[in-house]
N, C-alpha and C positions, 0 to 999 in steps of 0.2 A: 504494500500500500504506500502510495506516495505521500510525503509530508507536504505541508503548505509551501515550505521554502524550496522544495524540489520541483515545483510545477514549472514546466518548460513552456515558454511563449513561442508559438510558431504561427506562421501564416496559413491561411486556408489551403488545403491540399496536402499537408504533411501529416503523417501519422503521429499521434500522441499516445504512447503506450501507458499501461498502468491501471487497467480496470481492476476493481476489487470485487470480491464475492460478498454477498450479503446473506446472512442467515435468516431463518424464519423463527417466529416466536414459538416457544414451547411452554406448556403448562402442565403442572402436576395434576393428578386426579383430583377433581373437585375444586381446583384453585386456578385462577388466572393470575399469573405473576406480574408484578410491576416491572417495567423495563423502559428503556428509552425507545423512542419511535424507531421502528425498523421499516425500511423501504426496500422493495424488490423491483427489479425491472431496469430498463434503460431508457433514458430520454433520447428520442430520435427526432432530429430536426432537419427538414429539407429546406433548401433555399435556391435562389436564382441569382447568378452573378450579373453584372452589368452587360456582359456580352451574350447573355441568354443561356449560359450553361447551367445545368442543374447540379446542386451540391447535396451531400448528405453528411451529417455529423452526428456522433453519438456521445452522450455524456452520462457518467455515473451520477445519479441524482443525489446520493447521500453526501458526496464531497465536492461536487462541481467539477470533477476532473474530466476533461475531454478525452475520449478513448481513441477516436479516429475521425478523419474527414476524408471524403472522397468527392472527386469532381467528375461529372458525367457529360453527356452530350448536350448540345444546344437544343432548345425547345423548338426553334424554327418560327417563332412568332414573338411579338413584343408583349410580355406579360404585364398584367395590371394588378391582380390579386390572386392569392392562392390559399387553399385549405387542404390539409392532409386528412383523408378519410380513414386510412388505416396504414399499416406498416409499408405497404407497397402500392398504394393508390392515392393519387393527388389530383385535385381539381385546380385548374388554373384558368383565369379569364385573360383575354387579350385586350389591348387598348381599343380595339374595334368592337368590343361587346360580345365576342364569341366565347364559348366555354369549351375547354379541353379536359380530357381525362388522360393523365400520364400514368402508365403502368410500369412500375419499377420491377425489373427482373432480379437484380442482385445489388446489394450495397455492402458487400463484405470486403473482398480484396479490391474490387473495382465497382463503380456505380454504372450499371447498365440498364437500359430501358427497353422493354419489349415492344411497346407501342405508344404512340401519342395520337389519340383519337379526338376529333372535333365532335362533340355531342350536341352542340347548339350553335347556330350561326349568328344569332344576335340576341339582344335583350339583357345580357349580363354586363351591366355597366357599373357594378358595385366597385367602390374604391377599396373595400376591405371584405375578406371572407374568413370564416372560421367554422370548424365542425366540432360538435361536442362529444362525438364518439357514441352517441345514443340515438342516432337517427335524425338529428336536426342540424341543418346547415343555416348559418346566419350570415347576413351581408348588410353593409351600410351603403348609402348613397352619399354623394357629395353634399346633398342638402340636409343630411342628418336623419334620414329615415332608416329604421332598423327593420329588416325583413327576415322571416323565418321560412324555411323549406323543409319538407320531409324527404329524406333520402331513403328509398325503398330497396336499393340494391347495393351490395358492397362495391361493385364496379358498375356504376350507372352506364347504360348503353345509349341513353338519350333523355330528352326532357320528360318522358313518361316515367322515369325513375327518380325525378326530382320534382316533387309536386307540392300541393297544399300551400301555395304562396300566401303568407300571412303578414300583414303590416302590424308590427308590434307597437311601434310608437315613433315619435319624432323627437328632435333635440339631441340625437346621438352624433354630434359633431365631434369626433374623436380622432386623436392622432394615431393611436394604435388600438387594435381589437383582437382578443383571443378568447378561447373558451377554456374554462377551468374544470368543467364537469358537466353533468347532465343539466342542460338548460341553464347553465351558469356562464356568465361572460365577465371579462375583465378588460377595462379600457383606460387609456390615459388621455389627457387633454393637452393642448398646446401650453397651457399655463402650468402643467406639471401635476395636476390632480390625478389620483388613482381611484377609480370607481369599480365596484363590483355590481353585477346585475343578476337578478334571479327572474327568469321568465316562467310564468305559470298561467296556463289557460288563456293565452293571448295578452295577458297583462304583464307588467314588469315592476320590479322593486329595486331601488338603487341603494347601495351601501357606499358611504364615503370613507374609503380606507385611509387615504392620505390627502392632505390639502395642498401639498407641494412636494418637490423633490424628484419628480419623475419626468421633467421636461426634456432631459438630455437624451432620452431613448426615442429612436425613430422606429424601432421594432421591439415588440414585446410578445412572447409566446409562452404557452404552458403545456406541459405534458400530463397534467392532472396531478391529483394528490397534493395540491398546494405548492407545487414547484413553478416559479416564474423565472423567465429568462429575458433580460433586457439588453439590447445592443445599442451602443452609442456610435452613430455614423462617423462622427468626426475622428475618432481614434480607432474604430473597429473593435473596441473592447466588448466582451460579453460578460455580464454579471448574472449571478443567480441568487434567488431568494426563496425562502420557505415560509408559507402561510400555514400556521398550525390549525386554523379552522377557516375554510373557505366559505362557510355558511353563516358566520356571525355578523357579516357586514361591518366588521371592525378590523382595522389594520394594525392595531397595537401588538398583535401576536405574530407579525411578520418578522422573520429573522433576516437581517441584512448580512451579506458576506462581501462587502465592498473591498475588504483588504485581501480577499482571496478570489479574484474573478476566475471564470472559466478560462479566459484568455485576455491578455492586456491589449491585444491587437489581432488583426487577421480576419475578422468577420466582416467581409466586404460585400456580402450579398445585399441586393436591394429588396428582396422579399425573404421572409423566414416563416416557417410553419412547422410546429411540432405535431407528431403523431399523437392522437388522444388516447388516453387509457392505457399507456404503456408502463405506468408506475403505480404501485400499490403500497400504501403505508398503513401500518397497524400501530395504534397507540393505546396500550392498556392504561387506564386512568389510575388504578390503584390495585393493591392486592385484594382480590375479591373471591369470596367463596361462591362459586357459580350456582351452588345448590341452596344457598341462603336467599330466599325470595326477597326478604327485607333489604339485604345488601344490594341485590340486583336492582330493585326498584330505586334505591337511593342513587345508584350510579346512573340509572336511566333518567332520573329527574335532573341530575347534574348535566348530562349530555343534552337533554332537551333544552335546558336554559342556555347552553352554549350554542345550540343550533340556530336560534333566532332570538334576539333580545325581546321581541314582542311576545314570544312564547313563555317567558319567565313569569308566569302568573299561576295562582292556585287553580283557576278555572281551566287553563290549558292542561295542567298536570292531571287534574281529575279526569279530563277527557281521555288523555293518553293512558292513564292507569286503568280506566274502565274498558278501553278498547283492547288492550293487550291482556287484561285479566280474562276477558271473554275469549280472546283468540287462543291463548296458550297458558294462562296462569303465570306468565312471566318465567316459564321453564325453558331453558336453553335447548333441551332435547325434545321438546314437544313435537310429536309427529301426527299429522292428520291421517286417520285410518282410511279415508276415502279419496285422498289426493296426495300429491307430492309436496304439499305445504309443510314447512318445517320451521322450528325455532320460535323465538319470542314474537316476532312480527308475523309469523306464518307466511313467509315468502313462498310463492308457488311458481316453479319448484324452488327448493331451498338453495340450489346452486346459484341463483340470482345474487345471493349475498356474497359471492366470491369477489364482486366488484368492490366490496368494502374491506376485504382482507382474506388471506388464504386460510385463516383459522376460523372461518365462519361456522363450521360444524360444531365447534366446542366452546367458542368464546362468546359469552352473552354481550360483551361490549361491542364486538364487531356486528353482531346481529342487531343490537339496538341502533347503532349508527346507520346501518343500512335502512332500517325501518323508519328512522327519522327523515332520512333523505327521500325515501319513497313518499312519505306523507307530505313533506315539503313540496315535492314536485307535483304530486297528484291532487292534493287537497288544500295546500297552503298553510293549514293549521291542524293540530290534533283534534280540536273540537269539530272542525268540518269533517274530518275523517270519521269521528265517532258518530256524528249525526247521520252520515251516509250509511255507516254500519247498522245503526238502529233502524234505519228505513228499509234497508235491503238485506241485511244479514251478512254482508261482506264489505270489504273496503279495498 
């Protein structure tokens, strides 16, 4: 593992070795052990150079070390905005309003592309694009309109696979835009403000993370799990940050690593876009007896209060307690006998909770966090979820 002082500064296109392996959380029988946050996966960032060539860089999220950079072929058109759908599929718009799908064949020893397909001739005049990893593509216009689309194929073949165009709102005149998770966006302004946005049911809610300090970045992107990467065009430096809770609408828990950038120079791409959902972090809050329902509920209320400041009320807690008492009795190993629903929130199937942590089968904290994110995305509040459950028998 490299130390901070041994980080080598290189220009784009040179290999930076020194990836580290990251272990998984383990817990003894009946107990979730306290530990530092553990993150697994690799941050993958695609980019486009001024001459139109595609780039790929990988970063170890836990320490900000760049593993490698590869330079590939030219796109063959003048790019305007880009969004990475998955590890090897990128959407790029042109300055003429066309939309292209770029299929990456390999980004290991070399960056090679299997095809570049034009999937729409016109209409894609967004100045920014980002994909949340959960089926929603977001774009802004130069006039500040935020639009949402549903992506129905991992590799869209045409406009028929990018549908349900929805105008979310106006006033999104942003310098940068990226997605941090399911229907969650992060943006900076020319004045240096850092905002988060939660999109739910066609409406949006803004969190003012920082009032200043982010004006130097011309590109900001996120690989999920609270990792933010900002590039300064003037120097080509890439910096990394970790937000402990992307849901709280508060930037006080963002860790700055300004004395240990990914690179002090070399990031000369005019566009950057990280692959979503490539990094997963698990944070046990405390030593917890997972079979002690009172302890599990206490941890659940603490996590609920952190999820959204507006939820930190007795009324919202009573709704959440009633909902999950009905669903599972707050038991981490609750199994529905007639379906694949599992765990405290009764995710159906239980494997859905893997997005919150690899220990979803046994860790009530991971299950609770997934359940809170689900409620936030689907119903906006625990009380709305509880009302729906009372009316329909499910949520």
